[in-house]
N, C-alpha and C positions, 0 to 999 in steps of 0.2 A: 504493500500500500504506500509505503514511503517513497518507493521508486517512482510510483505514478505521480506523486506530487512534486518531484524534482523537475525543474525546468531544463530538460536536456534536449528537447526536440526543437529543430529549426522552425521559425514561424511559418505558418501556411500563407498562401497568397491572400486568403480572406482576412487573416489576422493583420497582415500588412495593409490591406485596403481599408480595414476598419480604423487602423491607426491614422492613415492619411485623412480619412473623413473627420477625425478628431483634431486634425492639424498637427499630428505628431509625425514629423518627417526628419530624416537625417540632414541637418543643416550645419555647416561649418561657418562660423562667423569669420574665421581667418580667410577662408576662400573668398567670401563676399567682399571682405575688406581689401584684400590684395587686388582683386579685380577692379574695385572702385578706385583704389589708389593709383593703379596703373593707368586707368582711363583718365583720371584727374590730371596726372602728369602729362599724358599725351595730349589731352584737350587743352591744357594750359599752354603747351608749346605751340599747338596749332592755332589757338585763339589769341596768342600773345600780341600779334599786330593789331587785331581788333580791339583787345582790351586796352592796349597802349594808346590807341587812337581816342578812345573815350576818356581815358585818364587825362590825356593832353587837353581834350575839349573841356573837361571839368576844371582843370587848373586854369586854363585861359579864361573861363567864365569867372572863377574866383578873383583872378587878377583884374578883370574888367570892372569888378565891383568896388575897387579901392576908391575911396572918396565919395561914394554914394551914400546919401543920408539914410539912416536906419529907421524904418517904420514897419508897421504890421504887414503890409503888402510885400515889402522888400524881403522880410523873413520867410513869408509863405513862398515866394518865388524861389528863394535859395533852397528851401526844403524840397519843392517839386522838382527842380532841376537836378539836385543831388540824388534824390531817390531814383529818378528816371535813369540817370547815367549809371548809377551803381547797379540797378536791376539789369540794364542792358549788358553790363559786364558779367554779372553773376549768373543770370538765367541760363545762358548757353552752357556754361560750365556745370551748373547744378543739374541741368537736364541730362547731360552726358553721364554724370556720376550716377544719377538715379536709374537711367537705362542700364548702366553697367551692373548695378546692384540687382535689378530684375533679371538680367541675363544670367548672372552668377547663380541666383536662386533657382532659376529654371533649369540650368545645367546640372544642378545637384539633385533635384527631386521632381522635375517636370512641372507642368501646369497644375496648380492647386488653388481652388477657391472654396473657402469654408469660413463660417462665422463663429464656429464653436470655440476657436482659440481666444476670441475676444469677449465671449460671453462671461459676465461676472460670476465668480465661483466663491461662495461664502467660505468654503473650506480653506481657500488660499489665504484668508484673513486670520487664520489661527496663529497667534503669536508664538505659542510653544513649538508648533511645527516649523514656523519660520526660523526660529532660533536654531532648531536642530539642523535645518537645511543650510543655515549660515555656517555652521561649524562641522559640516559633513565632510567625509573623505573626498567626495566629488569636488566640493569647493576648494579643498586643500590642493587637489591635483590641478584644478584650473588656475589657482594662484601661482603654483610652481611653474606651470606652462607660460603664463603671462610674464612672470619674472625672467624666466630663461629666454623667452623671445625678445624681451625688451633689452636685457643686458647684452645678448648676442648681437642684435641689430645695431644698437647704439655703439657697442664696442668696435664692430667692424667699421661703422661710419666714422668713429673717432680716429681709427688708425689711418684711414684715407685722409681725413681732415688734417691730422697732424703732419702727414707727409706733404700735403699741399702748403701748409704754413711755411715749410722750409723753402718754398719757392718765392715767398713774398719779397725778399730783398731784390730778387731779379725782376719780379713783376712791378715793383715800385718804379723801375726805370722806364716802363712802358707808358704810352699815351693813355688818356682816359678811355678812348674807344677800345683799345687793345686790352686794357685792364677789365673792362666790362665783359668782353668776349671771353677772357680767361676765367672770370668769375662764373659766367654762365656755363661754360664747358665743365668746370670742376664741380659745380653744384649739380649738374645733370649726371655726372659720373657717380657722385656720392648717392644721389637719389636712386639711380638704377641699381647700384650695388646693394643698397639697403632694401630695395624692392625685391631683388633676387633672393636675399636672405629670408624676407617675409614670405616669398613665394614657396621656398623650400619648407618652411614651417607650415604653410597652408596645406601643402600636399600631405604632410604627416598628419596634420589635424583632421583632414578629410577622412583618412584611413581610420584614425582613432574614433572619430565621431560615428562613422558607419558601423564599426565593430561594436561600439557601445550601444548603438541603436538596435542592431539585430540581436545582440545579447539580451537587451532589455525586453525584447519581444518574444524571447524563447518561451516555449510552452511545455507543460508537463504532458505525459502520455495520456492522462485522463482528460486534459483540456482538448487534445487532438481528437480523442474519441468522441467527446461531447460535441465538438464542432462538426465532425463528420455526421453524427447522429442528427444534429439540427439541420444540416444541409440536405441530408437524404430524407429527413422526415421521420417521425415516430413510427415504429413498426406497426403499432395498432392502427394508427391513422392510415398508413399505407394499405394495410389489410382491408380497412373499411372502404377505401377508395377503389381497391380491386373488386371488392364485393359489389359496389354500386355499378362499376363498369360492366361486370358480368351480368348483373340483373338487367341493365340497359340493353346489352347485346342480346340477352335472351328474349326480352320483350320485342325487340326489333325482328328477331328470328321468327318468333311466333306470329308476328304480323304478316310474314311472308307465306305461311303455310296455306292459306286459302288460295294462293296463286299457283300451288304445286300441281303437277300433272298426276303424280302418284305418291303415296306414302308406302314405303317398303318396310315390313316389320317381321320380327319373329313374334309369336303371339303375346309374349308378356314383357320382355325386357327392352328391346330395341325398336326405334322408329326413325326412318330417314326419309325426308321429303325431297323429291326430285322434280326439277322443271327443265323442259327442253324448248328453247327458242332458236330455231334453225337460222333465223335472220341475224341473231346477235351472237350466238355461240356455236362453236364447232362440235361441242359435246354437251350432254346433259349436265346441269349444275345441281349440286347439293345446296338447298336453300335453308334446311333446318335438320337437326338431328338431336337425339337425346336417348337417355336410358331411364328405366323405371318411371318415376313420377313425370319427368319431362316427356318421356315417350308416350305416356298415357294422355298428357295434355295435347301433344301433337295429333294423336289419333282422334281425340275428341273434337278438336278444331276441324280436322279433315272431314269427319262425319257431318259436322254442322254445315260445312260448305260443299258437300257432295263431291269431295275429292276421293278417288278410289284408293282403297287400302288393300295392298297385295302382300300376302304372307310368303316370305322367302327368307327363312332364318339365316342360311349361310351368307346370302348377299347382303342382308341387313347388317350382320356383324362385320363383314368386310368393309362395307361403305362407312360404317360408323368409325371403324378403326383407322382406315387409310385415307379418308377424304375429309378435309376441313370444310366448314360452311362457306358458301360462296365460291367454292373451287370446283372445277370440272372433274368428272370421274376419270380414272386412269384408263388407258387404252385397253388393258387386258380385261376390263369389265364391260367393254362396249357391247359385246354380243349378248351377254346376260341381261344387261339393262335394256337393250333394244328389244329383246323378247318381251320383257315386262311392259315396255311402252307400247309395243305392237298390240299386246293384249288389251291394254287400257284404251288405246285409240279405237280398237275394234268394238269395245264395249260402248265407247262414246260415239261410234259411227263416224270417226274422223277418217 
């Protein structure tokens, strides 16, 4: 019993899908962060002329205000122009970063729309549980990961920064334009190196997050059995459904008996109703069959509708055993059934 309760089984597709519906997906914040940071750097470099243009426009506007009397309309105009220019500089960059975050999330767990993750949960307001989560092993591991990433990234960045400081005496002899180009180049190198370090940590974090996620969804053997039972349905309910289906099929079969050409029986146990429509079928069709009580009902309906009943025990048993309802008789029985039909047609003067 203890083995059944141990979560040793891999999560089933249904378990994973149910977790997705709850908003529980394997998401690495590091992966999203490195993607957003990379796009932010790339977008900044690409949009730098655009941003610089608006910065120059804004500074020219400020310089043009020197000596202008300050009043209410003057302050409102400054605010409107400042906000407009700042938004023009920020919105393209913010849009690129937001799209990068969405793409990073989609790459990790695909498209997902659910509101359950933001539905208020009173249980989450439990202070005791919150304190336990604050000092849990998971939080400790997260803290160690953040500390390690920070010190490693900043350490590598500082090594490059210290190396570039040694070049400052030489750079001091350059012109202002060359100094700015040197600063831009070295800043870009440091940023890309630090981004690479973060990228490596992000890959490791993705693997750790996915392992923790699937380990957290592992199921016990009993849970797997219960899920299979729920998916397949309760055996009693399935038996009831089969019973209803059989009763429906039986009623439909009985409704066809009045259309039969002949009912072949042995006197007590078997009854098989046969119909032959030369225009539709190449051979006679069994439209109803049964034993015991069902056979008696078939014969009763046949008598009520003037359908001929012919006693032929061997043929009745063979047809009941070998031919399903709504199926044609096999070729080896053609001659025997033809004799019966010929007799019936003679009786009916067909």
